[in-house]
Chimera marker file (.cmm) of the C-alpha trace (Angstrom):
<marker_set name="trace">
<marker id="1" x="0.000" y="0.000" z="0.000" r="1" g="1" b="0" radius="0.5"/>
<marker id="2" x="1.272" y="3.441" z="-0.869" r="1" g="1" b="0" radius="0.5"/>
<marker id="3" x="1.848" y="6.086" z="1.736" r="1" g="1" b="0" radius="0.5"/>
<marker id="4" x="-0.002" y="8.656" z="-0.385" r="1" g="1" b="0" radius="0.5"/>
<marker id="5" x="-2.558" y="8.583" z="-3.207" r="1" g="1" b="0" radius="0.5"/>
<marker id="6" x="-3.431" y="11.244" z="-5.787" r="1" g="1" b="0" radius="0.5"/>
<marker id="7" x="-7.183" y="11.799" z="-6.112" r="1" g="1" b="0" radius="0.5"/>
<marker id="8" x="-6.926" y="15.120" z="-7.964" r="1" g="1" b="0" radius="0.5"/>
<marker id="9" x="-8.389" y="13.622" z="-11.183" r="1" g="1" b="0" radius="0.5"/>
<marker id="10" x="-10.928" y="11.366" z="-9.494" r="1" g="1" b="0" radius="0.5"/>
<marker id="11" x="-14.620" y="11.526" z="-10.341" r="1" g="1" b="0" radius="0.5"/>
<marker id="12" x="-17.408" y="10.935" z="-7.871" r="1" g="1" b="0" radius="0.5"/>
<marker id="13" x="-19.703" y="8.026" z="-8.504" r="1" g="1" b="0" radius="0.5"/>
<marker id="14" x="-23.453" y="8.186" z="-9.036" r="1" g="1" b="0" radius="0.5"/>
<marker id="15" x="-25.729" y="8.946" z="-6.111" r="1" g="1" b="0" radius="0.5"/>
<marker id="16" x="-28.056" y="6.036" z="-5.512" r="1" g="1" b="0" radius="0.5"/>
<marker id="17" x="-31.575" y="7.019" z="-4.478" r="1" g="1" b="0" radius="0.5"/>
<marker id="18" x="-33.378" y="4.323" z="-2.522" r="1" g="1" b="0" radius="0.5"/>
<marker id="19" x="-36.631" y="6.092" z="-1.731" r="1" g="1" b="0" radius="0.5"/>
<marker id="20" x="-35.840" y="5.682" z="1.945" r="1" g="1" b="0" radius="0.5"/>
<marker id="21" x="-34.949" y="8.357" z="4.436" r="1" g="1" b="0" radius="0.5"/>
<marker id="22" x="-31.946" y="8.142" z="6.718" r="1" g="1" b="0" radius="0.5"/>
<marker id="23" x="-32.812" y="8.823" z="10.359" r="1" g="1" b="0" radius="0.5"/>
<marker id="24" x="-31.328" y="8.300" z="13.772" r="1" g="1" b="0" radius="0.5"/>
<marker id="25" x="-33.410" y="6.141" z="16.080" r="1" g="1" b="0" radius="0.5"/>
<marker id="26" x="-32.680" y="4.931" z="19.582" r="1" g="1" b="0" radius="0.5"/>
<marker id="27" x="-33.598" y="1.309" z="20.250" r="1" g="1" b="0" radius="0.5"/>
<marker id="28" x="-32.903" y="-0.911" z="23.220" r="1" g="1" b="0" radius="0.5"/>
<marker id="29" x="-29.821" y="-3.110" z="22.745" r="1" g="1" b="0" radius="0.5"/>
<marker id="30" x="-31.845" y="-6.313" z="23.180" r="1" g="1" b="0" radius="0.5"/>
<marker id="31" x="-34.195" y="-5.269" z="20.370" r="1" g="1" b="0" radius="0.5"/>
<marker id="32" x="-31.311" y="-4.608" z="17.996" r="1" g="1" b="0" radius="0.5"/>
<marker id="33" x="-29.649" y="-7.882" z="18.956" r="1" g="1" b="0" radius="0.5"/>
<marker id="34" x="-32.858" y="-9.835" z="18.328" r="1" g="1" b="0" radius="0.5"/>
<marker id="35" x="-33.109" y="-8.454" z="14.788" r="1" g="1" b="0" radius="0.5"/>
<marker id="36" x="-29.403" y="-9.075" z="14.161" r="1" g="1" b="0" radius="0.5"/>
<marker id="37" x="-29.826" y="-12.669" z="15.343" r="1" g="1" b="0" radius="0.5"/>
<marker id="38" x="-32.690" y="-13.141" z="12.871" r="1" g="1" b="0" radius="0.5"/>
<marker id="39" x="-30.414" y="-12.355" z="9.922" r="1" g="1" b="0" radius="0.5"/>
<marker id="40" x="-27.303" y="-14.111" z="11.230" r="1" g="1" b="0" radius="0.5"/>
<marker id="41" x="-27.226" y="-16.314" z="8.121" r="1" g="1" b="0" radius="0.5"/>
<marker id="42" x="-27.253" y="-13.295" z="5.838" r="1" g="1" b="0" radius="0.5"/>
<marker id="43" x="-29.399" y="-10.270" z="5.276" r="1" g="1" b="0" radius="0.5"/>
<marker id="44" x="-29.823" y="-6.830" z="6.700" r="1" g="1" b="0" radius="0.5"/>
<marker id="45" x="-31.262" y="-6.321" z="10.163" r="1" g="1" b="0" radius="0.5"/>
<marker id="46" x="-32.333" y="-2.762" z="9.296" r="1" g="1" b="0" radius="0.5"/>
<marker id="47" x="-34.449" y="-4.092" z="6.431" r="1" g="1" b="0" radius="0.5"/>
<marker id="48" x="-35.996" y="-6.567" z="8.857" r="1" g="1" b="0" radius="0.5"/>
<marker id="49" x="-36.843" y="-3.758" z="11.301" r="1" g="1" b="0" radius="0.5"/>
<marker id="50" x="-38.417" y="-1.786" z="8.423" r="1" g="1" b="0" radius="0.5"/>
<marker id="51" x="-40.518" y="-4.813" z="7.405" r="1" g="1" b="0" radius="0.5"/>
<marker id="52" x="-41.631" y="-5.357" z="11.010" r="1" g="1" b="0" radius="0.5"/>
<marker id="53" x="-42.757" y="-1.736" z="11.269" r="1" g="1" b="0" radius="0.5"/>
<marker id="54" x="-44.626" y="-1.973" z="7.956" r="1" g="1" b="0" radius="0.5"/>
<marker id="55" x="-46.414" y="-5.124" z="9.137" r="1" g="1" b="0" radius="0.5"/>
<marker id="56" x="-47.339" y="-3.452" z="12.428" r="1" g="1" b="0" radius="0.5"/>
<marker id="57" x="-48.816" y="-0.462" z="10.572" r="1" g="1" b="0" radius="0.5"/>
<marker id="58" x="-50.821" y="-2.723" z="8.225" r="1" g="1" b="0" radius="0.5"/>
<marker id="59" x="-52.134" y="-4.639" z="11.237" r="1" g="1" b="0" radius="0.5"/>
<marker id="60" x="-53.113" y="-1.472" z="13.116" r="1" g="1" b="0" radius="0.5"/>
<marker id="61" x="-54.861" y="-0.018" z="10.080" r="1" g="1" b="0" radius="0.5"/>
<marker id="62" x="-56.719" y="-3.276" z="9.506" r="1" g="1" b="0" radius="0.5"/>
<marker id="63" x="-57.743" y="-3.476" z="13.152" r="1" g="1" b="0" radius="0.5"/>
<marker id="64" x="-59.082" y="0.076" z="13.126" r="1" g="1" b="0" radius="0.5"/>
<marker id="65" x="-61.051" y="-0.572" z="9.943" r="1" g="1" b="0" radius="0.5"/>
<marker id="66" x="-62.398" y="-3.849" z="11.311" r="1" g="1" b="0" radius="0.5"/>
<marker id="67" x="-63.520" y="-2.185" z="14.546" r="1" g="1" b="0" radius="0.5"/>
<marker id="68" x="-65.241" y="0.593" z="12.636" r="1" g="1" b="0" radius="0.5"/>
<marker id="69" x="-67.030" y="-1.836" z="10.325" r="1" g="1" b="0" radius="0.5"/>
<marker id="70" x="-68.201" y="-3.988" z="13.230" r="1" g="1" b="0" radius="0.5"/>
<marker id="71" x="-69.526" y="-0.928" z="15.071" r="1" g="1" b="0" radius="0.5"/>
<marker id="72" x="-71.395" y="0.299" z="11.984" r="1" g="1" b="0" radius="0.5"/>
<marker id="73" x="-72.912" y="-3.144" z="11.327" r="1" g="1" b="0" radius="0.5"/>
<marker id="74" x="-74.039" y="-3.423" z="14.973" r="1" g="1" b="0" radius="0.5"/>
<marker id="75" x="-75.651" y="0.018" z="14.817" r="1" g="1" b="0" radius="0.5"/>
<marker id="76" x="-77.407" y="-0.801" z="11.549" r="1" g="1" b="0" radius="0.5"/>
<marker id="77" x="-78.687" y="-4.132" z="12.916" r="1" g="1" b="0" radius="0.5"/>
<marker id="78" x="-79.934" y="-2.420" z="16.082" r="1" g="1" b="0" radius="0.5"/>
<marker id="79" x="-81.829" y="0.172" z="14.041" r="1" g="1" b="0" radius="0.5"/>
<marker id="80" x="-83.307" y="-2.495" z="11.770" r="1" g="1" b="0" radius="0.5"/>
<marker id="81" x="-84.739" y="-4.172" z="14.863" r="1" g="1" b="0" radius="0.5"/>
<link id1="1" id2="2" r="1" g="1" b="0" radius="0.2"/>
<link id1="2" id2="3" r="1" g="1" b="0" radius="0.2"/>
<link id1="3" id2="4" r="1" g="1" b="0" radius="0.2"/>
<link id1="4" id2="5" r="1" g="1" b="0" radius="0.2"/>
<link id1="5" id2="6" r="1" g="1" b="0" radius="0.2"/>
<link id1="6" id2="7" r="1" g="1" b="0" radius="0.2"/>
<link id1="7" id2="8" r="1" g="1" b="0" radius="0.2"/>
<link id1="8" id2="9" r="1" g="1" b="0" radius="0.2"/>
<link id1="9" id2="10" r="1" g="1" b="0" radius="0.2"/>
<link id1="10" id2="11" r="1" g="1" b="0" radius="0.2"/>
<link id1="11" id2="12" r="1" g="1" b="0" radius="0.2"/>
<link id1="12" id2="13" r="1" g="1" b="0" radius="0.2"/>
<link id1="13" id2="14" r="1" g="1" b="0" radius="0.2"/>
<link id1="14" id2="15" r="1" g="1" b="0" radius="0.2"/>
<link id1="15" id2="16" r="1" g="1" b="0" radius="0.2"/>
<link id1="16" id2="17" r="1" g="1" b="0" radius="0.2"/>
<link id1="17" id2="18" r="1" g="1" b="0" radius="0.2"/>
<link id1="18" id2="19" r="1" g="1" b="0" radius="0.2"/>
<link id1="19" id2="20" r="1" g="1" b="0" radius="0.2"/>
<link id1="20" id2="21" r="1" g="1" b="0" radius="0.2"/>
<link id1="21" id2="22" r="1" g="1" b="0" radius="0.2"/>
<link id1="22" id2="23" r="1" g="1" b="0" radius="0.2"/>
<link id1="23" id2="24" r="1" g="1" b="0" radius="0.2"/>
<link id1="24" id2="25" r="1" g="1" b="0" radius="0.2"/>
<link id1="25" id2="26" r="1" g="1" b="0" radius="0.2"/>
<link id1="26" id2="27" r="1" g="1" b="0" radius="0.2"/>
<link id1="27" id2="28" r="1" g="1" b="0" radius="0.2"/>
<link id1="28" id2="29" r="1" g="1" b="0" radius="0.2"/>
<link id1="29" id2="30" r="1" g="1" b="0" radius="0.2"/>
<link id1="30" id2="31" r="1" g="1" b="0" radius="0.2"/>
<link id1="31" id2="32" r="1" g="1" b="0" radius="0.2"/>
<link id1="32" id2="33" r="1" g="1" b="0" radius="0.2"/>
<link id1="33" id2="34" r="1" g="1" b="0" radius="0.2"/>
<link id1="34" id2="35" r="1" g="1" b="0" radius="0.2"/>
<link id1="35" id2="36" r="1" g="1" b="0" radius="0.2"/>
<link id1="36" id2="37" r="1" g="1" b="0" radius="0.2"/>
<link id1="37" id2="38" r="1" g="1" b="0" radius="0.2"/>
<link id1="38" id2="39" r="1" g="1" b="0" radius="0.2"/>
<link id1="39" id2="40" r="1" g="1" b="0" radius="0.2"/>
<link id1="40" id2="41" r="1" g="1" b="0" radius="0.2"/>
<link id1="41" id2="42" r="1" g="1" b="0" radius="0.2"/>
<link id1="42" id2="43" r="1" g="1" b="0" radius="0.2"/>
<link id1="43" id2="44" r="1" g="1" b="0" radius="0.2"/>
<link id1="44" id2="45" r="1" g="1" b="0" radius="0.2"/>
<link id1="45" id2="46" r="1" g="1" b="0" radius="0.2"/>
<link id1="46" id2="47" r="1" g="1" b="0" radius="0.2"/>
<link id1="47" id2="48" r="1" g="1" b="0" radius="0.2"/>
<link id1="48" id2="49" r="1" g="1" b="0" radius="0.2"/>
<link id1="49" id2="50" r="1" g="1" b="0" radius="0.2"/>
<link id1="50" id2="51" r="1" g="1" b="0" radius="0.2"/>
<link id1="51" id2="52" r="1" g="1" b="0" radius="0.2"/>
<link id1="52" id2="53" r="1" g="1" b="0" radius="0.2"/>
<link id1="53" id2="54" r="1" g="1" b="0" radius="0.2"/>
<link id1="54" id2="55" r="1" g="1" b="0" radius="0.2"/>
<link id1="55" id2="56" r="1" g="1" b="0" radius="0.2"/>
<link id1="56" id2="57" r="1" g="1" b="0" radius="0.2"/>
<link id1="57" id2="58" r="1" g="1" b="0" radius="0.2"/>
<link id1="58" id2="59" r="1" g="1" b="0" radius="0.2"/>
<link id1="59" id2="60" r="1" g="1" b="0" radius="0.2"/>
<link id1="60" id2="61" r="1" g="1" b="0" radius="0.2"/>
<link id1="61" id2="62" r="1" g="1" b="0" radius="0.2"/>
<link id1="62" id2="63" r="1" g="1" b="0" radius="0.2"/>
<link id1="63" id2="64" r="1" g="1" b="0" radius="0.2"/>
<link id1="64" id2="65" r="1" g="1" b="0" radius="0.2"/>
<link id1="65" id2="66" r="1" g="1" b="0" radius="0.2"/>
<link id1="66" id2="67" r="1" g="1" b="0" radius="0.2"/>
<link id1="67" id2="68" r="1" g="1" b="0" radius="0.2"/>
<link id1="68" id2="69" r="1" g="1" b="0" radius="0.2"/>
<link id1="69" id2="70" r="1" g="1" b="0" radius="0.2"/>
<link id1="70" id2="71" r="1" g="1" b="0" radius="0.2"/>
<link id1="71" id2="72" r="1" g="1" b="0" radius="0.2"/>
<link id1="72" id2="73" r="1" g="1" b="0" radius="0.2"/>
<link id1="73" id2="74" r="1" g="1" b="0" radius="0.2"/>
<link id1="74" id2="75" r="1" g="1" b="0" radius="0.2"/>
<link id1="75" id2="76" r="1" g="1" b="0" radius="0.2"/>
<link id1="76" id2="77" r="1" g="1" b="0" radius="0.2"/>
<link id1="77" id2="78" r="1" g="1" b="0" radius="0.2"/>
<link id1="78" id2="79" r="1" g="1" b="0" radius="0.2"/>
<link id1="79" id2="80" r="1" g="1" b="0" radius="0.2"/>
<link id1="80" id2="81" r="1" g="1" b="0" radius="0.2"/>
</marker_set>
């Protein structure tokens, strides 16, 4: 390896846009370790965390919709006698 390199004629590479936003988030160490353990054979634990959050949101939205539909059906049945 050289002691010094000349980058004066270097060109920067393309910027890759992923559609994701970089943030800083504080998680408990045991949570991070659990996700890392899940991808020990290969993969990205951050992607797994993202997928878990997406699934949670889908579940919560579905639960809210289900509760609303059940309430509306009950009210309609009550009014119908």
